[in-house]
C-alpha positions in Angstrom: 6.9 16.4 -4.3 3.3 16.2 -3.3 2.3 17.8 -0.5 -1.3 16.4 -0.7 -2.3 13.1 2.1 -3.8 10.2 1.8 -7.2 10.0 3.9 -6.7 6.9 4.9 -3.8 6.0 6.2 -2.5 1.9 4.5 -0.2 0.7 2.9 0.8 -2.8 0.5 3.3 -5.3 -0.1 4.5 -4.2 -3.2 7.3 -1.5 -3.9 5.7 1.3 -6.5 7.5 -0.4 -8.8 6.2 -3.6 -8.8 2.9 -2.4 -8.4 2.9 -0.4 -11.8 3.8 -3.6 -13.5 1.6 -5.5 -12.1 -1.0 -2.0 -13.3 0.5 -2.5 -17.0 -0.1 -5.7 -17.0 -3.8 -6.3 -15.9 -4.5 -3.0 -17.9 -2.8 -4.8 -21.0 -5.3 -8.3 -20.1 -8.7 -6.5 -19.7 -7.8 -4.0 -23.7 -6.5 -7.5 -25.5 -10.0 -9.4 -24.6 -12.4 -9.2 -27.3 -15.7 -10.3 -25.6 -16.4 -7.5 -23.0 -19.7 -7.2 -22.2 -19.9 -3.0 -20.9 -20.2 -2.4 -16.9 -17.7 -4.2 -14.5 -17.3 -7.6 -16.2 -13.2 -6.4 -16.7 -13.1 -7.2 -13.5 -13.8 -10.9 -14.0 -10.1 -10.8 -16.9 -8.3 -10.1 -14.0 -8.3 -10.8 -10.1 -7.8 -7.7 -8.4 -4.5 -9.8 -5.8 -2.3 -9.6 -8.4 -2.1 -6.6 -8.2 -2.1 -6.7 -4.5 -1.2 -9.6 -2.2 -2.7 -7.0 0.7 -3.3 -3.9 2.2 -3.7 -3.2 5.4 -5.2 -0.5 7.6 -2.0 1.4 9.6 -3.0 4.3 11.9 -1.5 6.7 14.1 -1.9 5.2 17.1 -1.6 1.5 16.1 1.9 2.3 15.0 2.3 5.1 18.1 0.9 1.6 20.5 3.5 -1.1 18.5 6.9 1.5 19.1 6.0 1.9 22.8 5.5 -1.8 23.8 8.8 -2.4 22.4 7.8 -6.1 20.9 9.1 -5.4 17.7 12.8 -5.2 17.9 13.7 -4.0 14.6 11.5 -1.3 15.0 12.9 0.2 18.2 16.8 -0.5 16.6 15.8 0.9 13.4 13.8 4.2 14.4 15.1 4.5 18.4 13.3 7.8 18.9 9.3 8.5 18.2 10.2 11.5 16.4 12.2 8.8 14.0 9.4 6.2 13.9 6.3 9.0 13.6 8.5 10.1 10.8 9.2 6.5 8.4 5.2 5.8 9.5 4.7 9.4 7.9 6.1 8.2 4.6 4.8 4.4 4.3 1.6 5.3 4.9 0.4 9.3 5.5 2.2 10.6 2.0 1.1 10.0 -0.9 
């Protein structure tokens, strides 16, 4: 397992498997396009939001404030201590 961390904590909508499949499909579509000029024209062949519908930045301060407020009962039930919630945040947003 990699010990490196993302520089910016963010999360996306898809699981890693579905994202990889979407990227493979996008690359295949771009490679099979015959009339493709040089430069960034490949971006017009396949829209990037088909790979990720959204990507969101979620810092530890924001996550901690959400957990401490207790608005989200699911988070409180699933992660009863702040340490458990921090591990979840690391896994989902900070670790690669």
